[in-house]
C-alpha positions in Angstrom: -19.8 -3.7 20.1 -18.0 -6.9 21.4 -20.0 -9.1 19.0 -19.2 -6.8 16.2 -15.5 -6.8 17.1 -15.4 -10.6 17.3 -17.1 -11.0 14.0 -14.7 -8.6 12.2 -11.6 -10.2 13.8 -12.8 -13.7 12.8 -13.4 -12.5 9.3 -9.9 -10.9 9.2 -8.3 -14.2 10.4 -10.2 -16.1 7.7 -8.9 -13.6 5.1 -5.3 -14.0 6.4 -5.5 -17.8 6.1 -6.9 -17.5 2.6 -4.1 -15.1 1.6 -1.4 -17.4 3.0 -2.8 -20.3 1.0 -3.2 -18.3 -2.2 0.4 -16.9 -1.9 1.8 -20.4 -1.3 0.1 -21.7 -4.4 0.7 -18.8 -6.7 4.4 -18.4 -5.9 4.9 -22.0 -7.1 3.5 -21.0 -10.5 6.3 -18.6 -11.1 8.4 -19.9 -14.0 12.0 -20.9 -13.3 13.8 -23.3 -11.1 15.1 -21.9 -7.7 17.9 -24.6 -7.7 19.1 -23.5 -11.2 19.0 -19.9 -10.1 21.3 -20.7 -7.2 23.7 -23.3 -8.8 23.6 -22.2 -12.4 22.6 -24.0 -15.5 25.9 -26.1 -15.6 25.4 -27.7 -12.1 25.9 -31.5 -11.9 22.6 -33.5 -11.4 23.7 -34.8 -8.0 24.4 -31.3 -6.8 20.9 -30.3 -8.0 19.3 -33.2 -6.1 21.3 -32.3 -3.0 20.3 -28.7 -3.2 16.6 -29.5 -3.8 16.7 -31.7 -0.8 18.4 -29.1 1.4 15.7 -26.5 0.3 12.9 -29.1 1.1 11.7 -28.7 -2.5 11.6 -32.5 -2.9 8.9 -32.8 -0.2 5.2 -33.3 -1.0 3.2 -30.1 -1.6 1.1 -30.6 1.5 4.2 -31.0 3.7 5.7 -27.8 2.2 2.4 -26.0 3.0 2.2 -27.1 6.6 5.9 -26.1 7.0 5.0 -22.7 5.6 2.1 -22.3 8.0 4.5 -23.2 10.9 7.0 -20.6 9.8 4.2 -18.0 9.6 3.0 -19.0 13.1 6.5 -18.8 14.7 7.1 -15.4 12.9 10.2 -16.4 11.0 8.4 -16.7 7.6 11.0 -19.4 6.6 14.6 -19.0 5.6 16.0 -17.4 2.5 17.3 -19.8 -0.2 20.3 -17.5 -0.9 21.4 -17.2 2.8 19.8 -20.1 4.5 20.9 -19.1 8.0 18.9 -15.9 7.7 15.2 -15.8 8.6 13.0 -14.0 6.1 11.5 -11.9 8.9 15.0 -10.6 9.7 15.5 -9.4 6.0 12.0 -7.8 6.0 12.5 -6.0 9.3 15.7 -4.4 7.9 13.9 -2.9 4.9 10.5 -2.0 6.4 11.7 1.5 7.7 12.6 3.0 4.3 9.4 1.6 2.8 7.4 2.8 5.8 8.8 6.4 5.5 8.0 6.5 1.8 4.5 5.1 2.2 3.7 7.4 5.1 5.1 10.5 3.3 3.1 9.7 0.2 -0.1 9.1 2.2 0.4 12.4 4.1 1.0 14.2 0.9 -2.1 12.7 -0.7 -4.3 13.7 2.3 -2.8 17.2 2.5 -3.6 17.8 -1.2 -6.9 15.9 -1.6 -8.9 16.9 1.5 -8.6 20.7 1.2 -9.0 20.6 -2.6 -12.0 18.3 -2.4 -13.7 20.6 0.1 -12.8 23.7 -2.0 -14.1 22.1 -5.2 -17.4 21.0 -3.6 -17.9 24.5 -2.1 -17.4 26.0 -5.6 -19.5 23.4 -7.5 -19.8 24.0 -11.2 -17.4 26.9 -11.2 -14.0 27.3 -13.0 -12.2 26.2 -9.8 -14.3 23.0 -9.6 -13.7 22.2 -13.2 -9.9 23.0 -13.1 -9.3 20.8 -10.0 -11.4 18.0 -11.5 -9.3 18.0 -14.7 -6.1 18.0 -12.6 -7.4 15.0 -10.7 -8.2 13.1 -13.9 -4.6 13.9 -15.1 -3.2 12.6 -11.8 -5.1 9.3 -12.2 -4.1 8.9 -15.9 -0.4 9.4 -15.4 1.3 6.1 -14.5 4.0 6.1 -11.8 6.6 4.5 -14.2 6.3 7.6 -16.4 5.9 10.2 -13.7 9.0 9.2 -11.7 11.5 9.6 -14.5 9.8 12.9 -15.6 10.2 14.3 -12.1 13.9 13.2 -12.0 14.5 14.8 -15.3 12.8 18.1 -14.3 13.8 18.6 -10.7 17.0 16.5 -10.5 18.7 16.9 -13.9 17.5 20.2 -15.3 16.8 22.4 -12.2 19.1 20.5 -9.8 16.7 21.3 -6.9 16.4 17.8 -5.6 18.8 14.7 -5.3 19.1 12.2 -8.1 18.4 8.5 -7.6 20.9 6.8 -5.3 21.8 10.1 -3.5 20.5 9.8 0.2 22.7 12.4 1.9 19.6 14.4 2.8 16.9 11.9 3.8 14.0 14.4 3.7 14.8 16.0 0.3 15.4 12.5 -1.2 11.9 11.5 -0.2 10.1 14.3 -2.0 10.2 13.0 -5.6 9.4 9.3 -4.6 6.5 10.6 -2.5 5.2 12.7 -5.3 5.5 9.7 -7.7 3.5 7.4 -5.3 1.1 9.9 -3.9 -0.1 11.7 -7.0 -2.6 9.0 -8.1 -3.7 8.4 -4.5 -4.3 12.2 -4.0 -6.3 12.4 -7.3 -8.5 9.5 -6.3 -9.1 10.8 -2.7 -9.9 14.2 -4.1 -12.6 12.8 -6.3 -14.2 10.9 -3.4 -13.9 13.8 -1.0 -15.5 16.2 -3.5 -18.3 13.6 -4.3 -19.0 12.9 -0.6 -19.0 16.6 0.3 -21.4 17.5 -2.5 -23.7 14.7 -1.2 -23.5 15.9 2.4 -23.8 19.6 1.6 -27.2 18.9 0.0 -28.8 17.3 3.1 -31.5 18.9 5.2 -29.4 19.4 8.4 -26.7 21.3 6.5 -29.4 23.6 5.0 -30.8 24.0 8.5 -27.4 24.9 9.8 -26.9 27.5 7.1 -30.4 28.8 7.8 -29.5 29.3 11.5 -26.7 31.6 10.3 -23.8 29.4 11.3 -20.4 30.4 9.8 -19.8 28.7 6.5 -16.4 27.3 7.6 -18.1 25.8 10.7 -20.8 24.2 8.6 -18.2 22.7 6.2 -15.8 21.3 8.8 -18.0 20.5 11.8 -21.2 19.3 10.2 -20.3 18.3 6.6 -16.7 17.0 6.7 -17.3 14.9 9.8 -20.0 12.9 8.1 -18.2 12.8 4.7 -14.9 11.4 6.3 -16.3 8.0 7.2 -16.6 6.6 3.7 -13.4 8.5 2.7 -11.5 6.6 5.5 -12.8 3.3 4.1 -11.6 4.2 0.6 -8.2 5.4 1.9 -7.7 2.1 3.7 -8.7 0.1 0.6 -6.1 2.1 -1.4 -3.3 1.2 1.0 -2.6 -1.9 -1.0 -2.2 0.1 -4.1 0.0 2.6 -2.2 2.4 -0.2 -1.1 2.4 -1.6 -4.6 3.4 1.8 -5.9 6.3 1.9 -3.5 7.7 -1.1 -5.3 7.9 0.8 -8.6 9.2 4.0 -6.9 12.0 2.2 -5.0 13.2 0.7 -8.3 13.0 4.0 -10.2 14.8 6.0 -7.4 17.2 3.2 -6.4 15.9 3.2 -2.9 16.2 0.2 -0.5 13.0 -1.2 0.8 10.4 -4.0 0.7 9.9 -3.5 -3.1 13.6 -3.8 -3.9 13.9 -6.9 -1.7 10.9 -8.4 -3.4 12.3 -7.8 -6.9 15.7 -9.2 -6.0 14.1 -12.3 -4.6 11.8 -12.7 -7.6 14.7 -12.7 -10.1 16.7 -15.1 -7.9 13.6 -17.3 -7.4 14.0 -17.0 -3.7 10.6 -18.4 -2.8 10.5 -17.8 1.0 11.5 -14.2 0.6 8.9 -13.7 -2.2 6.2 -15.2 0.0 7.3 -13.2 3.0 7.2 -9.8 1.1 3.7 -10.5 -0.3 2.4 -11.7 3.0 3.6 -8.6 4.9 1.8 -6.3 2.4 -1.3 -8.5 2.6 -1.2 -8.5 6.4 -0.9 -4.7 6.5 -3.8 -4.4 4.1 -6.1 -6.7 6.1 -5.1 -5.0 9.4 -5.8 -1.5 8.0 -9.2 -2.6 6.8 -10.0 -4.2 10.1 -9.0 -1.1 12.0 -11.2 1.1 9.7 -14.1 -1.4 10.2 -13.8 -1.2 13.9 -13.5 2.6 13.9 -16.4 2.8 11.6 -18.5 0.6 13.9 -17.5 2.7 16.9 -18.3 6.0 15.4 -21.6 5.0 13.6 -23.8 2.5 15.7 -25.9 1.8 12.6 -22.9 -0.2 11.1 -22.8 -2.5 14.2 -26.6 -3.1 14.0 -26.4 -4.0 10.3 
């Protein structure tokens, strides 16, 4: 287990280093000049030169890269171009809670919908229930967040007046419902399809048939014998979809006028605030790598065959 753990941690560290390098290079391909975004188009040439020097943008690319690595290592992630006395990590820590609440509630919603429906559809294979839930899952995957969010606002906020409109956060819980539905619908649909597929595969195996032949209760066969084995690949898929979930919060925060990591990223993008853009992307990438590492280790702990392979 220790060798397996060390290999997975080493692979995760290599992935993080690759992500840092890729983010550093790609951010510099974004069109637009940060100095012009700060000073405006009519700034004097000497002011532009002074600002470029102050932001260290006149340094060679390799020197900027090593400086970026140093800021990642010390945890500051650099300093914002717009407020140069403020570390990027401080800005990100301030907006992580609302994004975390939204991502967690969307994930919880997706699991609460997908797992029971996936088990139910698999147990009613090729019936009207199975076909209906499968069609709903396809619709959930096909509807884009950018269309679903305004539709939910129009229905539940404007027409029925059941839930708060964008920008109204007097009730934190009710204001989370529509953004969570917007982000979690596609994830729930995807998890449903995988749960149904894995349950169908497991329910056809010999040990399940043997359990049924011994007269065990159906619910016990589903949850103790089938779901336990089907959950391992579903956990891997759920972790892999975490990146898409965090990306979805960017759109939801914009539609519902919520503060968060996505709003900070978009503001930094339009202001060409390179350190903040880099910091936001890196935080999402770090969470993604960490979740995959955690699932890998859990997978190896539960199933010894994974460690041996």
